[in-house]
C-alpha positions in Angstrom: -14.8 0.6 28.6 -12.0 -1.6 27.4 -8.9 -0.2 25.8 -7.9 -1.1 22.2 -5.0 -3.6 22.1 -2.8 -3.5 19.0 -2.1 -6.8 17.4 1.0 -7.8 15.3 1.4 -10.4 12.6 4.5 -11.4 10.7 3.8 -12.8 7.2 6.4 -14.7 5.2 5.8 -14.3 1.4 8.0 -14.7 -1.6 11.0 -15.2 0.6 10.5 -12.0 2.6 9.0 -11.3 6.0 6.4 -8.5 6.4 5.3 -6.9 9.7 1.7 -5.9 10.1 0.3 -4.0 13.1 -3.4 -3.3 13.8 -4.5 0.2 14.8 -7.8 1.3 16.3 -10.4 3.3 14.3 -9.8 7.0 13.9 -12.5 9.6 13.6 -12.5 12.2 10.8 -10.5 15.4 11.4 -11.7 18.1 8.9 -9.2 20.5 10.3 -6.4 18.3 9.0 -8.3 17.0 6.0 -8.3 13.5 7.3 -11.2 11.1 6.7 -12.5 8.6 9.3 -10.7 5.2 9.2 -11.9 1.9 10.6 -9.7 -0.3 12.7 -7.1 -1.4 10.1 -4.0 -3.6 9.6 -1.0 -1.6 8.4 2.2 -2.8 6.8 5.1 -1.4 8.8 8.5 -1.0 7.2 11.4 1.4 7.5 9.6 3.6 10.0 6.6 4.1 7.7 3.2 2.5 7.6 0.7 1.8 4.8 -3.0 0.9 5.4 -3.7 -2.6 4.2 -7.0 -4.2 5.2 -9.8 -3.5 7.7 -9.4 -5.4 11.0 -12.1 -7.9 11.7 -12.3 -8.8 15.4 -11.9 -12.6 16.1 -11.0 -13.3 12.4 -9.4 -16.7 12.0 -5.7 -16.4 11.7 -5.5 -18.4 8.4 -8.1 -16.2 6.8 -6.3 -13.0 8.0 -3.0 -14.3 6.6 -4.6 -15.1 3.3 -6.1 -11.6 3.1 -2.7 -10.0 3.9 -1.0 -12.1 1.2 -3.6 -11.0 -1.3 -3.0 -7.4 -0.3 0.8 -7.9 -0.7 0.3 -9.3 -4.2 -2.0 -6.4 -5.2 0.1 -3.6 -3.8 3.6 -4.6 -2.7 4.3 -6.9 -5.6 2.1 -5.2 -8.2 3.9 -4.7 -11.5 5.3 -1.3 -12.1 3.6 0.7 -14.8 5.3 0.5 -18.2 7.7 3.4 -18.8 6.5 6.1 -21.2 7.7 5.4 -24.7 10.5 7.4 -26.1 9.4 10.4 -28.1 9.7 10.0 -31.9 13.0 11.3 -33.3 12.8 14.9 -34.4 13.7 15.8 -38.0 15.8 18.9 -38.4 15.8 20.7 -41.7 19.1 21.9 -43.1 19.2 25.6 -43.8 20.0 24.9 -47.5 16.8 22.8 -47.8 14.5 25.6 -46.7 13.6 27.9 -49.4 
């Protein structure tokens, strides 16, 4: 049985470089509430990793890079949600106007 070999890709996009690493599939672990994951490409940055896209063995490099760029656009460069609107101003009644 052959051992899994991690792959690495660096993708230049929007003037930045992104580092992706592939990791082998993981089985489910109900004890730790983790679901099964297929072999995946992960974005690595600042000591953290985020799952990006499933790894397809022998996928052409141009196709892989295109899919990673699409993922970056959808997640890393996605517009932030609009901030919540300010609450309407409250009207305070003066004590002399009550009554």
